Each structure stands twice: as C-alpha cells, then as structure tokens.
N, C-alpha and C positions, 0 to 999 in steps of 0.2 A: 492300402491306398487311403489317402486322406481326402475325403470328399468336400471338406469345407476348409477355407483358409482363415484359421483363427490367428489372432495376434499371439506372439510367443508368451506375453504376459498372461493371457487368458488360458492358454494351454497349461502353463505352469501352475496357475491358481486352481485349475480344474483337477489336476493330478493331486494336489495337496488336499483339496476338498474331498475327493473320493476316498483318500486314506482316512480322513476323519469320519466318514460316513459308514465305514465297514461294519462296525459293531451295531449301529442302528439299523442297517440293512438286514442283518441277521435276525434282529428282533421283528422286523416287518415281515420277513419271510415266514417266521413262526406264526405270526398273526394271520397271514394269508392262508396258511394251511388250516388253522383252526376255523376260520370263517368259511373256507371252502367246504369243509366237512359239515359245518352248520347249515349251509345252503343245500348241499347235496342231500342231507338227511331230510330236510323239509320236502324236497321233490319226491324222495322215496316214500316217506311216511304218508304223503297225500296222494300217492299212486298216480302221478302225472303220466298221461299216455299221449300218443300221437294225436288222438282225436281232440285233445284239449288245446292243441296249437292252432286249430282252425277257427276262424272268426264267424260272426253272424252279421246279418243286415237288419234293417227295419227296426222294430221295437226291441229286439234282443231278448225276447222271452226265452227262458230255458237255455241260456248261453252257459253251457257247462264249463267251457274253457275260462270264461270270465270269472265265474264263481270259484273255480279251482285255483285260479291265480290269487284271488283274495285269501284263500286258505293257506297257500304256500307263503305269501308275504306275511301273513299273521304269525305263522310259526317262526319264520326267520327273525321277525322283529319282536317276538315274545309277547304278542298281543292276543286278545280274545277274538278280534275280527279285524278286517282291513277293507278299505275301499280303494281299489287300484284301477285307475281309468285313464285311457289315452286322451280323453277330452278335458282333463285338467291341463290348461294351456301353459302353466308354469307353477313353480313352487308357491308363489304368492297367491295364485288362484286357489290352490289346495288349502292354504292357510286361511284365507278369507272365507272359503266354503265352510271350513270347520268352525270358525268363529261365529258366522251367521247361523250355523247349525245348532250351536249350543247356547247362544245368548238371545235374550228377548228384551223388549223395551222395558226400561227401569232397572236392568241389571247393570253391574259394574265389573269392569275387568282391570286387573292389576298387571302392569308390565314390570316384571321383577328384575329385568336386566337392562334397564334404561330404555331410551327411545328405540323403538324397533327399527329394522332395516328400512331404507328409504322407500321402497315400493309398497311396504305394508302401511307406512304412515298415512298415506292419502286414503287408503281403504278404511282406516280406523278413525282418523281425526279430520278428514276432509269435510268441507262444507258444501252442501247442495250437490253432492256427487253420489248419493246413495251409500254413504259410509255408515259405520256402526254409530257414530255420533249423530248422524242425521236420523237414525232410527231409534234414538233415545237411549243408547247404551253409553253410560258414562265411563270414565277411566281415571286411573291414577298411575303415575309413573314413578317408580323408585329408581333413582340414579345409582350408578355404581360408586363405590368408594374411590378414594384418590389413587389406589393401586389398580383400579379396574376390576375389582372383585365385588360380588354381591353384598349388599347391606342386609344381612340376615335379620337383624332386629327390626328394621323398617319394613321389610317384606312381611315378617310375621305379624306386625301390628296392623298393616294395611290389608292383609288377607282376610281379616275378620269380617269385613263388610262386602267382600267380593264374591261374585258367582264363579269367576274363572281367573286363572293366572297364566300369563304368557311368558315363556322362557325362550330366549334366543340363544341357541348353542354356539353358533359361529360369531366371529367378530364383526361381520358386516364391513362397512367402510369406516372402521375405527381401528385403533391400535391396541385395544384392550385384549386380554387373553380370551381365547375360545374356552368354553367351559367343558371340562371332562365329566364323565359320569359321576365321579365322586362328589364334585361340586354341585352338579344338578341334584344329586341325592340330598345334600345339605339344604338346598333351596326348598325342595319338596317337603322335607321334614319341618322346616320353618313354617311353611304354609299349612300343612295338615295338622300341626300341633295346635293351631289356633282355629282352623276351619276344616275339619275332616271331610266335609262335603264339597269343598271347593274343587272345581275341575282344573287340573293342571295340563296345559297344552305346551308341548315343546316343539319349536321350529327346529327340526332335525337336519335341515339342509346342510350338505357337505360332511355330515358326521357319521353317516351309516357305515358300518363295518370297519370303522377306524379303531374301535375298541372291541373287546369281546362281549360287551353288554350294550344294550340300547337303553334309552331313558325309561322305557316301560318296565325294565327290571328293577327300577328304584322308585316306582310309584307314579310315573307319569300316566295320566289318563288317556291322553292322545299325543301321538307324534305325527309329524307331517313332513313331506319332502317331495322332491322332484325326480322324475325318471331320466332327465337329461343331466343329472348329477350322478351320485355314487351308484344307486341301485339299478340304473339303466345299463351300467357296464359299457357305455359307449355304443350300445346296439339299439336300445329302445329309441324310437324316433321322436317320441313326445310323451307327455303324461306325468302323472303324479300319484301320490298315495296319501291316505290318512289311515292310521292304525291305532288300535287301543281298545277301550271298553266297548262291548257289543252294543249296549243301549245308546251310547254316544255316536257310534258309527252309523247306527240307523238314523239318527237325527241329521247327521252330516249328509247321508244319502238322500234324505228327503229334501235337503237344500239343493243338492246337485241336480236332482231330477225333479220329482214332484212329490208332495206329501201323499202318503198312501202307497206309492209305487216304489220309491227308494231304489234299492239295489236290484230289484226285479226287472228293471228296464235299462236299456242302453246297450246298443249293439257294439260289438268289438271290432267290426270290420276286419281288416287284415293286420291288426296290430298285436295279436296275442303272441305269435311266435317270437317277435322281437322283444317283447316284455319278459317272456319266460327265459329266452336265451340271454338277454341282458342281465337279469338277476343271477343266472348261473355263472356268468362271466364276471360279475361285479367284484368278488373278492380279489381276483387278479388285477382288475382295472384299478381298484382302490389302492392296492399295494404299489402298483406302478406310479400312481399319482402321489402317494406318500413319499416314495423314494425320490421322485422329482422335486417335491417340496423340500425335503431334507437337503438334497444336493443344492438347490437354489439358495437356501439359507447359508450353507457352508461356503459356497462359491462367493457370494456377495459379502459375507463376513471376511473372507480372505482379501477381498478388494476394498475393505474398509467401510462397508455400509452396515447400518443397523437393521436387523431383521426381527420379525415377530411371527412365530416364535424363533428362537435360536435353533441351529441345526441339531443340537444335542438335547433339546427339550421334548418331552412327550407330546405327541400329536393327539388332538381330539377331533380334528377335521382336516381336510386336504389342502387348506389355504395357507399360503405364506405371504406376509406383507413385508415389503422391502422399502425402507425409507430412502428416497433418492434426493438429489440436490437440485430441486426446481423442476419446472414444467418441461424444460427441454430434455432433461434426462428421462423423465417419465414417458414422454412421447417416443424417444429413441428406444427405450426398453420395449414398448409395445410394437414398434416397427420391427425390432429384432425377433420377437416372438412370432409375429406374422410371417416374417421371411422364412421361418423354420417350420411352417405349417404344411401339411400334405395337400391341403386344399386352399386355393386363393393365396398362395405364397407371394404372388406379385402385387397383391393389393397393398395399399398404403393407408393404415388406420389414421383417422383424423378425429379430433374432439367434436362432439355434437350434443345438441340438446335432447337427450334421451328421455322418453316419457317416464315419469315416476321419480325423477331426480331433480334436485334444486340447483345443480351447476352442470357445466359441460362435462361429459364423460368420454373417455377414450377407451376403446376395446380392441383387443387383438384376439381373433378366434377363427383361424382357418380350419374349420372342423367339418367332419362328414355330416354331422347333425348341427344345424345352425344354432349357435348359442350354447352348445353342450359344454358345461364346465367340468365334466370328467375328462374331456379332451383338453390338451394344453391350451390355456387361454390366460389372458391378463387384462385387467381393467382397473380404471381409477378415475375418480373425479379430479378435475384440474383445480385443486384448492389445497391449502395447507392441510396436512404436513407434506404434501407431494409424495405420498407413498403409493406404490402400485401393489395390487393384490393379484397374486399369480396362483393358479390351481390347475390340477389335471395332469394328463400325460398317460395316454393309453398303453404305451410301452416306455420303460425307463430309458432305453437307448435314444429314442426320438425326443423324449422329454428333456433329457440331459442336453442334447444338441440344441434344442430351442432355447434353453436357459443360457447356454454358452453364446449363442448368437445375440441374445439380448445384451449380455455383458460386453461382448465385442463391439456392438453398435455404440454403446455408451463410451467405451474407451476410445474408439476411433473418432467419435464426435468431439471428445476433449482434445485429441491431438490436432484435429483439423480446425478446431474453433479458435 
C-alpha cells in the first residue's frame, strides 16, 4: 500500500537515488556496528546497574548515577573525564560554559575555522551582554582559505600568543566542508607545534559517532556537544556534555555550578534513564540520520540541485546542505519536512526572528523532543545562497519519506506556479 501520493518524477528519482546509495549504506551499517560495540563496552566496563538509572533531588550530593554517566561518556568519547548534565540548555550553553571555564581576563582565543556559528558569536563577541569580550578575553579569527579548508600556516602563527583555540567541526550556516578527524588532527598539530600548552576545544556538535574516532583521539583537550543531537539518540529530553582533560573538566564544572563544588553538586531529577538509554541507542540513531543525509543528497542531485556534501562523499557530521533556487523553494522544502513529521505535521513553518541569528530563520522540526536535530529537521536563514540545512532521522524509512515530501512540495510548487 502506498501511504503517500508522490509525483511520478519523485518516485523515479527516489529509486535511482537509492541505487546510488547502496554501497554507502553498507559502509554506514559497518560503522554502526563498530560504534554500537564501542558504546556497549563502556556500559559494561563501568558496571552500569539499575540503581544508576534513578535520579536525585535537592543538592545532588552522592548522585552515583550522575557520576557513573560521566564515566561512561568519557570512555565512549576517549576522554579522561566528562561533564554530562541535563541542565545544559543547548550545545551553545555547553560551549560557552567550557570557554568561560578555561579563559580568564587578559587571555586570547583563536577561532581556527573562521567565524563561529551564529549563536556562539554573541557569547564571544557581543557588547554589554556578559560576553567573553566584555570580560577582557580578546580573540583572533583565522578565516578559511578559498576552498573552505583551514589555513594551517596562519593558525600555527596565531596560536603562539593564544591561551585556547576553538575548532568548529560542522559547517554551521555555510557551505564550507565539515571537518573530519584527519583534518582536525592537522589543525591541532599546527597549533601544538607552536604552542604545546594551548588548550584546543572542538565544537563536536553533529559529529559524534559519525566516525570511529572523536577529536580527543587526535589531541583535542575538550570536546563539547548537545544531547538533543547525536549522543542523546532521540531519547534524552535535554542536556549537553563537555569531555576531555580532567583538570579542564573541573574548571568547566566550577563554571557550571560554583567554584569549590563543581561536579559534586547538581541533582539529576528524573533525567538519568533517558540520557543512559539515549547514549545506548545513539549509534543506531546516528546511522539512520547519516543514511537520511546521504539519500537527501542523492535525491536532490538527481533533481538537479547542488548539495554539500555530495551523496558519495564521506560524512563527518549528520548535516546535508542543499542549495535551492530562492526563498520560495526554501520555504516549500521546510513545509514538506514538517508535513512528514510524526508530531505537528499539520503545522506550517514560517520565517521568524530567532534569538541569536542576524536574519529571519525558518525551521521545520515536528519532533518528539522540541528542537532535537537528531530527529528529522530542516532549517535555514532567509538569505543568500538560499541553502537549507537538513539533518536527523530517527529511522531511515521515515527520514526518506520526509525528504521525498520536501522534494515533492518543491516540484508541485513549480508546476502550480
């Protein structure tokens, strides 16, 4: 039975796209099995038990489930320690907590991959908002080269005088490549060759479990991310993490709670079970999201659109950017994604002035957890180059359907226009 009435052109393009994806899907299944074992081993090695799934209230003293979760995350991420908390409100909050944890007045930070993501910019560069700049932390930004790759020479030169370096793994609202672990390793080598004591922080959002290694394996001192993205597996209701060197995690914990108390306080309420289960499910959820991303690129390339990355290029995050023909197609794409969502499918996404962004943004996200980008979602600022960024998909079958609905919406809009 055909539950959706797709245009014949979309059905044909979909079949052709699926044929192209077969080899890449086999590779993703192998990655999923590897990372599934990686996560399972961390649960077993740290002797997670039923008691650790129960939360605490009040101050959270002696919260064994909270502390055990830190240990499990640390092992999965190849870190000495981790700070995993439901009260990180988003990935930006976790990133800013880490930056304020490790930087002091008079320090300088280097942004090695160009201007950071929109929501981070205000926290770093804003005026009279309590930003790093307001607190006397200076910065230098090394732009990417013409091909969108890091300028290793400039990074190395500027790292000499910096206390910390920030690397953004995913593309954000740009069409530059996302950076795989090999490229991140080259950046870190360029930094450490000139300044071995420089703290390297990687914004790891959207990249966890997409490769067999995390940035910690190649010298990153801290990595940061959100639990309503990859590592929450579509189950964690909120939260984020910071993982890395133990002494740096302690400083970050002092920033999140209070100096002197750090990781020892902070109750977990009823959030632990979801965070444990989300991490356990994450390899499968990430695999489904990656398959959805590959299919989206293949389908839209069949339809004549440019995608970043292409369907046959290696992924290092779950995001695909699709360059559309103007704001009308962009809006129709998001309408199609929303119409294929399990929650709020009847809602109609509209552009709005979203906090932290400098232009109107449209978002489609009919998700079980509001804003969870491991669930199928799409968003874009209404500005040149009129590209839409699509990510997530808890299952491939539903993710594929959502992408086809988006393509169908655009096609029918052209015919009716």
